[in-house]
Phi, psi and omega in degrees: 000317181295322177298316180299315179298315178300318181295316179297319179295317177298316177299319180297317179296321178296314179298319180297314177300317180297317178297317178298318179296315178298317180297317178298315178297319179296317179296319178296319179296319179295319179296318179296319182293328183265352179292126180291137177231155176271138175258123183252138175291135180293311181288120178083350177069014179276161183259156168296139188212133174272114185302129176076013180104175185274054180263158177303140179072006177291128180287151178273135182215173170265143178204156175308140182288128176227347173078006178287175189306324182285002174240011181257122182227159171215146176263114187231107181050046176086356178253132175271111191248135161195073213080231167220140174279132194228133171283111188307127177064016183053035181289117183276356186280161171301142177086005179300138180286151175243127185227169169276142180205160176300135182293130176221004177065020176289162179301331180285000174243010181259134184226151174242139177251117179205136176052038178078009180243147172255118186245131179286135176282347178295314187219008179064017176271159185260151171294132192220132173282116188307130176069013180074010182282160174224021179283157172306137178088359178297125180291145172253133183217182178260139179212162177304138181289128178226354176079010179293167182301329181284000175243008181259130181227155175230151174274134175234143178282000000 
C-alpha cells in the first residue's frame, strides 16, 4: 500500500512539473508574439515607418532605421500592428495606400507573412516599395506579388 501511495505521489509531482513547464513555455510564446519588432525593408536596409509618428491615417513609408515607436510593429493573429496597418478605404486596386488606423479587424487590416513578403488578405497583393525605390520617404503600397527586392522584408529585433 505504501509503495502504491509513493508511486501516485511521484506521478502527481511529475504531472505538476510538466504542467508548470507547459504553462511557462506558453507564456514565453505569448510574450514573444506580442513583443513589438521592427520590420526592415530588405532593399536598401530601411525600415517600415509611419510618417510623422504612429498617428491615425499616417502613411507607411521607408525610412532610416531608428527604432522609435513609429517603426515598431508586431504581427498578431494576422494583423500587422502599430495601431493597425490598414489598406486605406479597403481599396482592392493596385497602388492602394497603406496607413495606420484604429484596429477594427477588417479584411483590409489582415496580413499574411510568408517568404519575406507581407500579403494583404483583402486582395492577396503584396506590400511594395513604390517604383522599386529604397530612398527615405518611399511610399509603401499594395501591388501584384512578383517577389522583387522591393517586396522583400525581414523582421529585426
